[in-house]
C-alpha angles and dihedrals in degrees: 000000000000114000117240094193094096091046092050092049090048091051092050090048091050092050092049090050090050091050091050091049092050091049090050090051091050092048091051090048090049089053092052093048093046091051089053101039106018128245097274094048097045116105130192087243090060092054091045090053092048091054096036093236134118124269087238091063091052091050089050088064099030120030095206141011089252090056091050094047091046091052091048093050092045091053089054092046093050091054094047096044091049089054092048091054090052091052093048092050093042128116126269137057124319089255091054093048093046090050091051090052091050093049091048091052095050112080118251090228139350088266093055102144096213093055093044087054094049095045089054089047090054089059094043090047091068089073107017116071094196090059091046090057093050092049092050090052092052094045091048091052092049095047090045091053093052091046091050093053092046092049090049089052091050091049092050092048094245095110135044110207127141095193114035092169092053091046090054092049092050093049090048094052094046094048094047090055095045093046091054089050091048093048094049098036111027092161089061099044123026124203090244091056091044091054090048091053089051093051094047091050092046093049091053092049093054098040099250134122117255088248090069089072125069121277126252 
């Protein structure tokens, strides 16, 4: 008699793949709707409408709106943190790696979707604990990446910095403020000038002249 074990396993695998694909579709739809409406104003019904499915189907995969938004933000975080780790471990001098990290953090344009998402999350985080936790996780990963590069530069003799952790925190705070200014008022602060501010601040933190970093 022919065994059905392989067929059963294949069916379970196919169903799991379908469920994963549906979850990914819902997360991408949630991202689009949040970018359009904002985290606080987004409803499950809005995401259901955007994907042409029922609210019940969304709740089958995500029990609450918070769970869905958290999963969407975490997916974005995982992608960005993975890229940060690649940059930190990349080839080149400590200056080159630090500059890559800075350029990755700074939005490509004022309509950069990741930064629009995080700026909205900053506002929502004032009232929503789940968003606060996600933001802290992202900020910790970013600060940790900068600190890691600075420490490596100190160990190799390229940098002079007594407090790599403090340097990373100061760069993080400065860039967050400037990026919000750039996003809201691009006519006042260009990306080129923003990157120059970042490089000047970084050079001072690691005891190097601005000329040690790349040009414009």
